[in-house]
Each structure stands twice: as structure tokens, then as C-alpha cells.
C-alpha positions in Angstrom: -36.6 -77.7 23.4 -36.0 -79.3 26.8 -38.0 -76.5 28.4 -38.1 -77.8 32.0 -34.3 -78.5 32.2 -33.6 -75.2 30.4 -35.5 -73.5 33.3 -34.0 -75.5 36.1 -30.5 -75.8 34.7 -29.9 -72.9 32.4 -26.9 -73.5 30.1 -25.3 -72.2 27.0 -24.6 -68.4 27.1 -26.3 -68.1 30.5 -23.1 -69.3 32.1 -21.3 -66.3 30.7 -23.5 -63.8 32.5 -25.4 -65.4 35.4 -25.7 -68.7 37.2 -28.9 -69.0 39.2 -28.1 -70.0 42.8 -30.5 -73.0 42.7 -28.3 -74.7 40.1 -25.5 -75.6 42.5 -28.0 -76.9 45.1 -30.0 -79.0 42.7 -26.9 -80.6 41.1 -25.4 -81.3 44.5 -28.7 -82.8 45.5 -28.6 -85.1 42.5 -25.0 -86.1 43.5 -26.3 -87.0 46.9 -29.3 -89.0 45.6 -26.8 -91.0 43.4 -25.8 -92.9 46.6 -29.3 -94.3 47.0 -31.3 -97.0 45.0 -33.4 -95.1 42.5 -36.5 -97.0 43.5 -36.6 -94.9 46.7 -37.2 -91.6 44.9 -37.9 -92.3 41.2 -41.4 -91.0 41.0 -40.8 -88.0 43.2 -37.6 -86.9 41.4 -39.2 -87.3 38.0 -42.1 -85.0 39.0 -39.8 -82.4 40.5 -37.5 -82.2 37.5 -40.4 -82.8 35.0 -38.0 -85.3 33.4 -39.0 -87.5 30.5 -37.0 -90.3 32.1 -34.6 -91.0 34.9 -32.4 -94.0 35.5 -29.2 -95.2 37.1 -25.9 -97.0 36.3 -25.4 -99.1 39.4 -21.6 -99.3 39.4 -19.7 -102.0 41.2 -19.2 -101.6 45.0 -16.8 -104.5 45.2 -14.5 -102.8 42.6 -15.2 -99.3 44.1 -16.8 -98.2 40.8 -19.4 -95.4 41.6 -23.0 -95.4 40.4 -24.4 -92.7 38.2 -27.9 -91.1 38.4 -29.1 -89.8 35.1 -32.1 -87.7 34.1 -33.4 -86.8 30.6 -35.6 -84.0 29.3 -35.8 -83.9 25.5 -32.2 -83.8 24.3 -30.7 -82.7 27.6 -29.2 -85.3 29.9 -27.8 -84.7 33.4 -25.4 -87.3 34.8 -24.7 -87.2 38.6 -21.8 -89.3 39.7 -21.7 -91.0 43.2 -18.8 -90.1 45.4 -16.6 -92.3 47.6 -18.3 -95.0 49.6 -16.8 -96.2 52.9 -13.3 -96.5 54.4 -12.4 -99.5 52.2 -12.7 -97.3 49.1 -10.2 -94.8 50.5 -7.8 -97.6 51.2 -8.2 -98.8 47.6 -7.3 -95.3 46.3 -4.3 -95.0 48.6 -3.0 -98.5 47.5 -3.4 -97.6 43.9 -1.7 -94.2 44.0 0.2 -93.3 40.9 -0.8 -92.3 37.4 -1.8 -93.9 34.2 -2.2 -92.5 30.6 -5.6 -91.0 29.9 -6.6 -88.9 26.9 -4.1 -87.7 24.4 -0.4 -88.4 25.2 1.5 -87.5 27.3 -1.4 -86.7 29.6 -1.9 -88.8 32.8 -4.5 -89.0 35.5 -4.6 -90.5 39.0 -4.4 -94.3 38.5 -7.5 -95.4 40.5 -9.6 -92.8 38.7 -8.4 -93.9 35.3 -9.4 -97.5 36.1 -12.9 -96.4 37.3 -13.5 -94.1 34.4 -12.7 -96.8 31.9 -14.9 -99.3 33.6 -17.9 -97.0 33.4 -17.6 -96.2 29.7 -19.7 -99.1 28.3 -22.8 -98.5 30.3 -22.4 -94.7 30.1 -22.4 -94.7 26.4 -25.8 -96.4 26.3 -27.5 -93.4 28.2 -27.1 -90.7 25.5 -26.8 -90.2 21.7 -24.6 -87.9 19.7 -27.5 -85.4 19.4 -27.8 -84.9 23.2 -26.6 -82.0 25.4 -24.8 -83.4 28.4 -24.2 -81.9 31.9 -22.0 -84.0 34.2 -21.7 -83.4 37.9 -20.2 -85.2 40.9 -18.8 -84.9 44.4 -15.3 -86.0 45.4 -14.4 -89.2 43.5 -17.6 -88.6 41.4 -16.3 -85.1 40.6 -13.0 -86.4 39.4 -14.5 -89.1 37.1 -17.2 -86.7 35.9 -14.5 -84.1 35.0 -12.5 -86.8 33.1 -15.5 -88.1 31.2 -16.8 -84.6 30.4 -13.4 -83.7 28.8 -13.2 -86.9 26.8 -16.8 -86.6 25.6 -16.2 -83.0 24.5 -13.0 -84.2 22.7 -15.1 -86.8 20.8 -17.4 -84.1 19.6 -20.4 -84.3 21.9 -22.1 -81.2 23.3 -21.0 -81.0 27.0 -22.1 -78.1 29.1 -19.7 -76.9 31.8 -19.4 -79.7 34.3 -20.1 -79.0 38.0 -17.4 -80.5 40.2 -17.9 -80.4 44.0 -14.9 -81.0 46.2 -13.0 -82.3 43.2 -9.6 -83.9 43.9 -6.6 -83.3 41.7 -7.2 -86.0 39.1 -4.8 -85.0 36.3 -1.3 -83.8 35.5 -0.5 -80.5 33.7 -0.1 -82.2 30.4 -3.7 -83.5 30.5 -5.1 -80.3 31.8 -3.4 -78.3 29.1 -5.0 -80.5 26.4 -8.4 -80.6 27.9 -11.5 -79.8 25.9 -14.6 -78.2 27.5 -15.0 -76.4 30.8 -15.9 -76.9 34.4 -17.1 -75.1 37.5 -15.5 -76.3 40.7 -17.2 -75.8 44.0 -15.3 -76.1 47.3 -15.9 -75.5 51.0 -13.3 -73.7 53.1 -10.9 -76.1 54.9 -11.7 -79.0 52.6 -8.3 -80.5 51.9 -9.5 -83.0 49.2 -9.2 -80.5 46.4 -5.5 -80.3 47.1 -5.0 -84.1 46.8 -3.4 -86.3 45.5 -0.2 -84.4 46.4 2.6 -84.0 43.9 4.7 -86.7 45.5 7.3 -86.5 42.7 8.6 -83.4 44.5 9.1 -85.3 47.7 10.2 -88.7 46.5 11.7 -88.2 43.0 10.0 -91.4 41.7 8.2 -91.9 38.4 4.5 -91.5 38.8 3.4 -95.1 38.3 5.8 -96.4 41.0 4.7 -94.0 43.8 2.7 -95.3 46.8 1.1 -93.2 49.5 2.8 -95.0 52.4 6.1 -93.5 51.1 4.7 -90.0 51.6 3.5 -90.7 55.1 6.9 -92.2 56.1 8.7 -89.2 54.8 6.4 -86.6 56.1 4.7 -88.0 59.2 1.6 -86.6 60.9 0.7 -83.0 60.5 3.9 -82.3 58.5 2.4 -84.2 55.5 -0.7 -82.1 55.5 1.3 -78.8 55.8 3.7 -79.9 53.0 0.8 -80.8 50.7 -0.9 -77.4 51.3 2.3 -75.5 50.8 3.4 -77.3 47.7 0.2 -77.5 45.8 -1.9 -75.0 43.8 -5.4 -75.9 42.9 -5.8 -77.8 39.6 -5.2 -75.4 36.7 -7.9 -74.9 34.2 -11.4 -74.6 35.7 -13.2 -71.6 34.2 -14.8 -70.7 37.5 -14.0 -71.6 41.1 -16.7 -71.1 43.7 -15.9 -71.2 47.4 -19.0 -71.8 49.3 -19.7 -70.1 52.6 -19.5 -72.6 55.4 -23.1 -72.2 56.4 -25.3 -74.5 58.5 -22.4 -77.0 59.0 -21.7 -79.2 62.0 -17.9 -78.9 62.4 -17.5 -82.0 64.5 -17.3 -84.0 61.2 -15.3 -83.6 58.0 -16.1 -80.6 55.9 -15.6 -82.8 52.9 -18.6 -85.0 53.5 -21.5 -85.0 51.0 -24.1 -83.8 53.4 -21.9 -80.8 54.4 -21.9 -79.6 50.7 -25.6 -80.2 50.4 -26.3 -78.2 53.6 -24.1 -75.3 52.5 -25.6 -75.2 48.9 -29.0 -75.1 50.4 -28.1 -72.4 52.9 -26.7 -70.2 50.1 -30.1 -69.9 48.4 -31.4 -67.1 50.6 -35.1 -66.5 50.8 -35.9 -66.9 47.1 -35.6 -70.6 46.5 -37.7 -71.8 43.6 -40.5 -74.3 44.2 -38.5 -77.0 42.5 -35.5 -76.4 44.8 -37.8 -76.5 47.9 -39.4 -79.7 46.7 -36.0 -81.3 46.0 -34.8 -80.2 49.5 -37.8 -81.8 51.1 -37.1 -85.0 49.2 -33.5 -85.1 50.3 -34.6 -84.3 53.9 -37.1 -87.3 53.8 -34.3 -89.6 52.7 -31.9 -88.5 55.4 -29.4 -86.8 53.1 -29.1 -83.6 55.2 -27.9 -85.7 58.2 -24.4 -87.0 58.9 -24.0 -90.3 57.1 -25.0 -92.9 57.8 -28.1 -91.7 59.5 -29.2 -93.9 62.5 -32.8 -93.0 61.8 -34.2 -91.0 58.9 -36.7 -89.3 61.2 -33.9 -87.2 62.8 -34.1 -84.8 59.8 -37.4 -83.6 61.0 -35.3 -81.5 63.4 -33.3 -79.8 60.5 -34.5 -76.3 59.6 -34.7 -76.1 55.8 -35.2 -72.4 55.8 -32.3 -70.7 54.0 -30.1 -68.9 56.5 -29.8 -65.5 54.8 -32.0 -63.9 52.3 -30.4 -62.9 49.0 -27.2 -65.0 48.9 -24.4 -66.8 50.6 -23.5 -66.3 54.2 -20.2 -64.5 54.8 -17.5 -66.8 56.0 -16.3 -66.2 59.5 -13.2 -68.0 60.6 
């Protein structure tokens, strides 16, 4: 059942023994494609994935609600969550800093993510049935909301495979993490600070979570001191079953390591010389759409200059500081 997806995205017990390297790249590619209107790639992606159907939840840009790209093959459904879009969205998250109840009490999650997760539920529920197997993935904001949804869908009894969370920020407190259901694989690049955010500002300010605002943190710990304090005070979110630190391969370091195309490039570079035909076709599609370029791309043709040959045969490049 679901033979094409079972081949491209092996799940179940396969996760206990082996994760094929194409899986990270192909899921990260879907997370990148989620930024674009589906009409630009519908037929090509359907053919590459051998999907029975693909579609999108458009989200709401004015309310900073991300879109979701979904693909179905038999009873397996993959949902790829769009990440943060534009500077205005970051200001929105900063202004809404704090926490709200989510999941079983007393668990709380980062307030803007709770609002977004709740707004997506009605359309999300129309994509799958109780008989489906779900695989959720996302980058940045998308990773946080995908992780929250995957946990709550598992709690409700649905079959959720381990979620793939790229550059996932800290979206929950320890009470929520301790009560979570299901599992996840987090994928980070070296020097990406977002997986350490939001900071545990209670330690700095002594306020209750709902009343905290980010500007208080910056006033108390200005400039570089704030970043140093965050890194020193925080440990990565407890609970993920596997943490994968990508090699920083094929990355232009004049831009933020956190950006979507940086993760896409590094996942591709990590394939070595044995990329499957489906992965090669998906990389070519992403290249044609400008997704390997710094965003936004001034002209999509620039990607003709990007070498899509994996950098090292047989695996990830070693990290060199």
C-alpha cells in the first residue's frame, strides 16, 4: 500500500535502523516549495512523487498564517508547512511573545504559534481521514507548527510518523514536552541560533509567561550580550528522538544560515554521489523555480550557475570551522 511514498519516504520500523539520505532533502524541498503557488509546479511534482493527488492550504499572509503543501499516495499523506515570510512576520512574532495553553494542562506553547496552529486546524482536518498515515514537516515557523500539530494529531489517535523539523524554534515549555505524544527528527545547521529561541525570558525578567514582551529582553541585555545570554542559558528543546546537525556544505555565508535555501543547499550537498532519480528530478525542479538562490531571487535564471552535483560521494561533508 502506498508503494511510491513507501519507497521515497520509508517510515515505520525503517526509522529505527536506517534513514535514507534522500529523505531529508526531499522533505526540505517540499518545505521550500510550500512558499510558492502550487500552479507553478503541480504537474511536475505529482510526476516526481508519483502522487495520487497534491494540493495546498493557502494560509493567510495578512495574519501571518503559513500555507501548507500536501501530497497523497494511497493512505499516506505528507504535509509540508511554509516558514516565516518577510520582516513583518518577525515583528508580529516579537510583539506577540509570551505563552498560551496548548494541549493538556498545564502545557503552554509560544503564543504566536498557538494562534497560528489553531487557525490552521479547520482546513487541515479536511485533508486527511482517520485511516491515513501522516508525515508532517516544516522549516522554522513551519517546523514549530508542524511539531505542535503532529503531537496533537498523535494524541487524538491518528497515525503520525516521526515529524521532520528543520531549524525548529523552541515552541513549548517543559510541561508540554513531557506530555507529548509521537516523535520527531530535528535537523539544524551549525551556527543557526533560531533553534535556541524564544529564550527563557522568565529567568531574566521574573515575569509570568503571558506578560513577557521581547523588547524587555533587549533593554535588559542589549546587543551581543542578549545573544550570548540566550546561548548560555538555553539547552535545545528536550524530547526529539533524533537530532541531526547538517554539515554546512555549499553555503554562502554572507547571508543568514537560517534561511530556507541554506538548508535546501546543505541537504542536497549531503547526498553524495548516489542521489536517487527522484531526488535529482526534485532538485532540478527546485533549481528551475529559484529555490536554491538567496531569496528573493532577482531572476530565476541565476540558478543555471549553481552546480547541483553533490559535493562529496557517500555522505555529509565534514564541518570545518
